[in-house]
N, C-alpha and C positions, 0 to 999 in steps of 0.2 A: 394860697392863691387869693388875690383880691376878689371880692364879690362872692366868694364861695361860702355858703351857709353850712358850717361844719355840723351843726346840730341836726340838720335835716338830710344828711347824706344817706341815711338808711332808707329814706323814702324814695330813692332813685330807682326807676324800673330798668332792669338789665335783661329782661326776657328776650328782647329781639336779638341782642348780642349772643346770649346763651344758645338760642335756637340756631343761629348762623354757624357757630363754632362748636356745636355739640358733637362729640365723638361717640358713635354707637358701637358697643362691644358685643361680639357674637359669643353669647354664653352657652350655646349648644355644643354638643360633642359630635356633630355630623362629620367633622373633618378628622376625627380620631378613629383609628382602627386598632383592633386587638389581633396580634399575630401569634398564633399558637403553633406548636411543633418546632420550637427553637431549641437547639442543643443546650443541654444543661452544662454550665462551665463554672470555673472559679474566676475570680477577678483578674488573674494574671493573663487570661485569654480574652478579656473583654474587648480590648482595642482591635484585635485581629478579627473577632467575630463581627463586631459592628461594621468594620470596613468591608467585609465580605457581604453582609446583608445589604449595605448601601449599593454595592456593585451589582448584586442580583436585581434589586429594584430598578436601578438605572438601565440595566439591560432590557427590561421590559417596558421602558418608556415612562417610568414614574420615578424620576430622580429624587433622592432624599439625602439629608445630611445626618451626621451622627448626633448633632444637637437636637434633632427632631425625634430621637428615640429615647424612651424611658424604659429601663429594664428593672423589674422588681427582684429583690434578693431574699433568700431565706437566711435570716440572721443566725439560726441555730446550726446550719451546716456551712454557711459562707459561700453557698453556690446559688446560681440563678434558679428560677422556678419553671422554666420551659416556655414562657410566653413574654411578650413585651408590648408596649404601646407606641404607636407612631402617629405624630401630628403632621397633617398636611396643610397646605396653604388654604384650601377651601374644600367644600364637599365634593366638587367635581373631580379634583385630583384624587380624593379618597375613593370615589367610585371607580375611577380608572385603575387604581392600585388594587382594589378588590377584585375586579374582573381579570386583571393580569396575573396576580400573584396567588390567588386562592388555588389550592391543590398544586402549587409549584414545588417540584422536587428540589429541595435545597442541597441535599447530598443523598447518598445511598440509604441512610437510615432516618432521615428527617424530611417531612413534607409540610409546607406551610398551610395552615388553615386560618383564613381571615374572616373577621366579623366586625361590624360597626360597634363602637362602644355604646352608642345609644340603643342598639338592638339588644345588647346584653342586659341593660337595665330594663328594657321593655319586656323581654322574655322572662326576666326574674319575677316580674309582677303580673304575669299573664294569667288570665282566667283559665282554670283547668276544665271548665265546662265544655264538653265535646259538641261541636257544631257540624252537621252534615255538610260536606262540601258540595258545591254545585257541579253537576255532571256536565263536562265539556263535550261538545259535539265532536265525534271522531271524524277526522279527515285523513283518509289513507294517503300515503305518499306514493309517488310514482316509482315503479321498479326501474332502476337504472339499467338493467339488462333485459328489459322486456323485448327488445329486438331479436333476442335469441329464440323466442317462442314463435317466430314467423311460421305459419303452416307449411309454406313451400321451402323452408330451411334455406332462405336466400341470404347472400352476403350483401353488404353495403359498401359503397365507396363515395368519397367526397371529391368534388371538382371545384377548383378555385379559378375563376376567369374574370379578368378586369377587376371590378369591385364586387362581384357577385359570387356567392357560394351556393352550390346545389348538392344535395345528398340523394343518391339513387339506390334503388334495389337492383340487384343483379342475379339473374338465374337463366332459365330458358328464355328464348326470344319473346315468348308471350308473357313472361313474368317480369320483364325489365320495365321499371317505371320510376317516376320521380317520387321519392319518399318525403322530402321536405326542402323547402327553399327559404332559408332564414333571411331576416333583414338585418344582417350584421354589417356595420360600416366602420371605416377608418381603422383597419387592422393590417398587420404586416403579412401574416401567414397563419395557416391552421395546422393542427397536429392532433392525432389520436393518442389517447393514453395506451399503455402497453397491452391491456386486456380489453380495450375497446369500450370501456365504461363511459369515458368522457371524450369530448372534443374541445380542444383549447384554441382560443383566438388571442393573438398578441396585439395589444393596443398601445398607444402612447402612454396611457396612464398605468398599464399593468396587464395582467392576464385574467381572462374569464374562462370558466369551465361551464359547458353546457351538456345536457343529457336528458334521458328519460323519453317516453313516447311523445311528449309535447315540446321537447328540446328547450325546457326552461333553464335559466341560469342556475347553476348549482353552487358556485363558489367564485370569489374574486380575490386577487392578490395584488396589492398596490405596490408596484415597482416601476416608477417612471422610466420611460425610454428603454424598456426591456427589449432585448434582441434575441436571446436564446432561452429555451426551457428544456428540462429533462425530468422525466418521471422516474420514480423508484419502481422496481419490477412488480411489486404487489399493489401499486397505485395508492400507497399511504402518504407519500410525500412528493413534493415537486421542488425543483431547483430553478431559479431564474437568474439571468445574468444580463448586465448592461455594460456597455463600454464607458458609460458616464458614472462617476462616483456618486454615492448616496448623499443627498443633502436633506437635513432634517429640519432646518429652521423654517418656521411658519407652517409646518405640516401637522396633521392630526397626530395625537398620541394614543397609545393603547396597544393591546396584544397583537392586533392585526396591522400595525404600522411600525415603521422604523423608529428607533430611539437614538438619543445622542451618541450612544456607544457604537452605533452602526455607521456613523458619519465617516465618509471616505471609502467604505467598502463598496463592492459592486456585485457580489454573488450572495444570494439569499436562499435559505432552506425553509420551506413552509410545510405545515401539516394540512393535508387536503380536507379532511373532515371538519376540523374546527376553523380553518383559515388562519391560524395563528402563525406568526413568525417564530421560528425556532432559533436561528442563528444566521449571522452573515460572515463572509470572508472577503479577503482581498485577493485578486488574481494578478497583482502587479509583478509577480515573479515569473511571468511568461518567458519562454526561451527565445533566444535570438535566432531567426530563420534566415534563409537565403536573401541576399540583397540588403541585409541590415534590418529587415522587417521583424517585428516582434510576433511570435506565434503562440497562441494559447491552445493548450490541449483541451478538446471537448469530447466527452463530458469531463469537466474539471473535478467533479466528485464522482466516485464509483461506488455503487451499491452492492451489498451482499445480496444473494438471491432470495433471502428470507426477510429483507427489510430491517434486520436487526442492527446493522452497522452501515456506516458510510465512511469512506476513506478518501484522502487526498495525498498526493506526493509532493514533497518539497525536494526538487531535483538535486541530487548529490548529497542529501542529508538524511531524510527520514520519510516514513509513511505514518500519517496520523489517522487513527481509527477512532471514530466517534460513535457512542451508543445512541440509540433512538428510543423514545422521542426526546430525551433530556439533552442530547448533543454534547454530553460531557465526554472528555477524552477517556477512552477505555483504559482502566488501570492507572489513570492519571499520568500516563507517559506514552510517548510515541515510540514507534519502532525505529531505533537509530540504526540506519544502514548506510554506511559510507559509500558514496558514489551512485546510489540507487537512481535509475533512470525512469523506469515504468513498472507497473504491476497490473494484474487482473485478478478478479475474484473467480473462483471455480463455480460454474453454474450447477444447480441441483438437478439430479436426474428425477424421473417420476417416482422412483422408489424412495429417494431422499425426501421428496416433498410429502409423500404419504407418511413417512416416519415423523416428520416435523409436525404435520397436521394432527396425527394421532397422539403425539406427545403433548401438543398444546391443548388438545381436547380431553386429555386424561384417558383415552381409550387404550393406549398401548403402553407396554412396560419397557420396551426397548428405548434406550437413550437416543435422542435425535442426533444425527451426525453433525460434526463441527464444520464450520466453513473452512475454506482453504484459499490461500493467496499464493500466486506465482509472481515473482519479481526477478529482475536481472540487473546486474551491476557490470560496468565496463572494465576493461583492463586498466590498472593503475600501477605504475612503476613495475615491480616484479610480480604483481598479483594478476592472475588470469581473469578474464571475464567469467561470470558465474550466473547460473539460473538456479533459483531456490524455490522449493515448495514448502509452504509454512502453514501449519494448522492454527486456526484461530477460533476461539480466544485463548487457547492454551499456549500459543506462540511456540509450539514445538516444531523444530525443523524436520521435515519428512524426507527430503531428498535434495541433493545438490549436484550440479554438473558443471565442471570447469570447461571453458571454451577458450580457444586461442585465435589470434589474428582476426578479431571481431571488429567490424565497422559499425554494425547496427543489428538490433534484435527486434522481432515482432512476436508477440504472444497471441496464439490463436487457440481458444478452447473449443472443443466440440460441444454442441448445445446441451448434451446430457452430462458433460463433465467426465466422460470416459477417457478422453485423450487430450493432451496438450501438445500442440506443435509450436516449437520455437523456430521461427524462420531466421536463420543466422546469415547475415551478409558478411562474408569473409574477404579479406584482401591478401594478395600475395605479399611476400617479404619486401618486394620493391614498392608495394602499395600503388601499382600502376593499373591493376585490373581487379575486378570484383567478381566473385562467384558465390554460390549459395549452398548451404546445407540445411536440411530439415531435421531437427532433433525432436523426436516424438516420444513423449512420456505416456506409458500405459498406466493410467492413474488407478484403475480398479484392481490391479494385480499386486501381488506381494513384492515389496521392495522397489516398486515403481520402475520397472525396467525401461530402458531408453533405446529406441531404434534410430539409426542415422540413415538418411537418404541423401546421398551426395549428388549434386548437380553441377554442371559446368557453366550454365547460363544464369542470368539474373532473373529472379522470380518477381514478377510485378503484381500478381494477385494469387491469393490462397483462400480456399474455402472448403470446410468440412461438409459432408453430406449430413443433414439433420437425422439424428437418431441412428446413424449408420457407422460403418467402418471403412468408408471410402473418403477420399478427398481429391480435389482437382486443383491444378496450378496453371498459371499462365507464365511462360518463360520466354525470354528473347535474348539473342546475341546481336541484335541490330545495332550498328554503330551510331544511328541517329537517336537512340534512347537518351532521354534527358534534354535533348535539343532538336526536336523533330523538324521545326521550321514549317512554314506555310505549305499546305498541299502534300505533306509527306506523312504517310501512314506507317507505323511501326509494324514490322512483320513478327508474328508470335507463334509459339507452339503451345498447344493445350494438352496436358497429360492427366490421366486418371490413375490413381493408385488405390489398392485395397489390401487389407490385412490378410495375410495368408496364415490361417490358423494351424496349418501343418508345420510350417517353419517358424511361425511366430515373428514374422517381419512383414513390412509393407512392400508389395511388389507392384511393378508397373502393369497396368491393365492395357492401356492403349495411349498412343500419342497422335494427336491430330496436328500435322505439320503445315507450315506456310499459311497461317491464318492471320486475320487482323483483329481477332477478338481480344478485348482487354478487360472483360468483366465476366464473372461466373455467378449465375443465379440458380441455386438449387430450389426445387419445389419444397415447401414446408414438410411434405410427407416423404421426401427422399425420392430416389429412383430417377426422376426426371430432372434434367438440367438444361438451362439455356445459356449459350455462349453469345455474348453481345459485344458489338463495337460501339462504345459509348463515347460521346464528346468529340467525334471526328467530323471534319467538314467534308470528307471525301467518301468515307465508308460508313454504312449503317446497317450491317448485316446482323441477322438473328439466326442462330442454329439451335434447333430443338433435338435433344438426344434422350434416348431411353437406355439406361444402363442395365436393365433386366428384361430386355426384349425377348430373349429365349430363356425364360425362367426354368424350363424343364431340363436345361443343361446342368442344373445344379444337382448334386448328389448329397443328400443329407446335410444341406446347408453349406457344402463346399463346392468349389469349381474344380473340375478335374484339370490336370496340368495342360493337356493338349487343347483344352477349350478355354484356357485363361484369357479373358478379354473378348470372347466371342459373343457375349450377351449384349455388348454395346451396339446400338443401332441408331442411325440417323432417322428422325421422324419427319423432318421438313426444314426448309429454308424460308426465311421471310426478310422483309426490308422495311424499315421505318426511318425515313430521312430525318437526320438531325436529332436522333433519339438522345435524351439526356438522363432518363430514369427508366429502370426496368424493375418490376415488382410482381411477385406471385400473390394470388389471393390466398386466404387462410386454408381453403380446401385443397389447394394444389392442382386444381383443374383448369384454372384460367391464369393468363399472364397479361399484365397491362404494361404498355410502353408509352412514354410521353416525351414531348419536346417542349420544354418550358421557355417562356419568354424571358425568364431571369438569366438564361444562358445565351440565347440568340433569338432573333425575330423572324426566322424563316420557317414557314409551314408549322406553326405551333399547333398543338392539339394532342390527342391521345388515341390509342387503339387498344382493343381487347382481343386476345387470341386464345384458342384452346391449347391444351398441352401438346398437340401435334403440330402447331404452327399454322392452323387455319384461322384466317382473320374473321372475327365475328362482328366487330363494330369499329368504325373509324370516324373520328370527329376532328375536323380542321377548324380551329377557333383562334381568332385574333386575341392577343393579350392573355392567352392561356398560361397559367402559372403552376398549378399543382393538381396531381391525381394521387389519392391515397386510399388503399383498401382499409376497411375497418377491421382491426385485429379481433380475434376470438379468444376467450379464456380457455384454460385447460379443461378437457372433458370431465364431467362429473361421473361418468360411467366407470365402474370398477373393471379390473383386468378380466374377471370372469364374464362380465356382461359384454365387454368388447370381443372376447373370444367367442361367445355365443353368437354375436352378430356376424362375425366372419364365417362361422360354421354354417349359418343359415343365410348366407349372402344371396344364394340363388333364389330363395323364396322372396326375399326383399326385392331383388332385381325384377322378378316376375310381377310383383305388385306395382313397381314403378313403370314397367313397360306397359302394363294394362292401363295405367293412368295416362301415359303418353298417347296410347292408342285412342282412348276416349277423348282426349283433348284434340287429337287430329280429326276424329270423326265429327266432333263438335264444330271445329273450324270448317270442315267441308260442308256440313249441314247449314251453317250460317252463310257460307258462300253461295250455295244453291238458293237459299231463301232470298238472299240479296239480289241474285240474278232474276229470279221469278218476280220479285217486286218491281224491278226495273222494266221487265217485259210488260207486266200489268199496267204500269204507269204509262208506257208507250202506247199500248192499245187503247187505254182510256183517253189519252190525248188525241189519238187519231179519230176515235168515235166522236169526241166532243167537237173537234175541228170540222168534221163532215156535217154535223148537225148545225153548227153555226153558219157554214157556207150555204147549206140548204135553206135555212131561214132567210138568208139574204138574197135568195133567188139565183144563186150561181150554179150553172150546170157544168160540172166537171167532165161530162162525157163528150161534149162538143170539143173541148180543148184537147181531149185525148185523141179524137178523130183527126183534128187538124194536124196534130203532131205526127200521126201515122202517115198522113198524106205527104208531109214534108220529109218523111224518112227516106234516106238514100241507102240503097243496097249495093254493096260491092261484091262482085263475083270473081273468084280466083280460078283461072283455067290453067291446068298443067298440060304441057305438050312435050312428047318424047321426040327429040330431034334425031338421036342416033343411039343404037344399042349394040354393043360388041360382046361376044361371048368368048371366053378363053378357057382352055383346059389346063388344069394344074396337076402335074404328076406327083403322086405321094411317094415319099422315100421311106422305106421300112428300116427299122433299126436292125443292125446286124445281129445283135444278141437277142 
């Protein structure tokens, strides 16, 4: 170039250009993690293993590629060494991966252990000199079941009205009071967990759990636009569902959030204690309902009673059972059942739960009982409909029963798992009429015998007595069933059945005819039952019944033939206009009825009754939405301790009666003291007023005299005008 001094080109200063375009390289290893616990393989399985590792990381919200993984090899054996290195984009991604994947179960034999590469080097050169750690101040955590230690042994309930929630104590009239009024806003509804430990609120952003004496937030689950929730029986897990599919773009990443693999799903399973997301599913396979509307079965996932498994049905194909907390498919395969419609887990009895707890704690030698699944399949071609009892996880078939001319089946387990009732809606050969059969499996007996109760009418409601051998049904032959129309109430019959131990079959105890009841609500303790007319615009009756009113009629636990059904007695009738919900408290002593604004807007509110149907409290509240009793967990008392309490019940009753008497006397004493205080205040006011008038020179005696002079006296004079005497002859009786 002209004018360029080639000899002096080395003297040109390029520092400003170099500073502007300088590229700084990160030579640290903060973005590199060491993953231990990896299966040892040969090179033929490398591609498959790396693909599965990438998939597991992506499921937890930290996507990686196979090019980001370096796996060392043992040249002497030609196999891997059981660990590998993963490079992430930056240190933040590495931190998220460390939190999400450390202690992650890769399969049944391998669990990932993650460490930073820089930590490995740091700990290798660490000083071995022991340094006394600083003692941290102990901060005790609140007991989440502290409410069970209430001195008055009261229950709690929550009321949701308008935008406000209130939690109350409930007991004797003098013990009822407000327990807590939270400042929760912008939520859809509230729900207690099955054992009463938490109360959940559903918000636009997700779900919050609250609990403890101070009602502090305990956990949160980020599921936008959540509409439904379901707890596992032991409160270890929670399921959330939204009608909107999951969108991940622009959302936070980590174990408590959705990952790209969850995109498009709408059902999520969470661990309550850690708050971590376990897995998501899609509920797009909802069945087609009447009128072309899609219906989703809820709960969509069904839990085993011990929280070890959760299962879902793919209608017509299979039942998929997942292990917890890994959410892996049990045995790596589903239960392939052609035509399967529905299933239910068998509940554990108290004895089963004791065996599970003893086995888990190492106290007992007896093997814990297996879970059991009942499912049904419809008639297909020449195959009859079938109900099957299946042991799980062994997958052994325990009992099968063929059914014919079946339109629909409903599975009803007794709450202790002693009986299974299959309500079978059958059709005639012409398929013009429907009638019902009850197929009852006695699960605790050898070979699972089945009793059949044949009915001529349609059964609209079925309910087992808790921990009992009785059940109640609501049946009807009303032609308006299915299309009642405005102002029409379906006429029903309510029947009670009990197991006759002599003949080993279920016999009719009593039928209540010509009723309008459509709902059966048993007391949690059994014996007492309420028959309610729910959701009707014309009827709202409540019938309170005692099925053991004359308990002395029983002889050694059996009812004699001529007295069969004589123990059933009506306790009372009540009415709650527009009732939409009926629920017993955990003790079985009180019943709550409510009329929710979610159903109608006429006389919304709630009422509380005793077990005899006497109204104790009634609140009419505008915009009232929910009333929920707080559940109680299973008692911690042993069978012997419970038996001892029942044996000494009179002594305990005497103690409570004395306490009630003292409370009554205290109330009377306080009332007398209050009246005396009012009289003293009145006399003091009179004396003060007289003194003030005297000081002003006012003479009240003159005013009294003037008033006496003006007093008018009226005298009444009675005068006899005429008096007539008549003789009356007495007629004696001939006998």
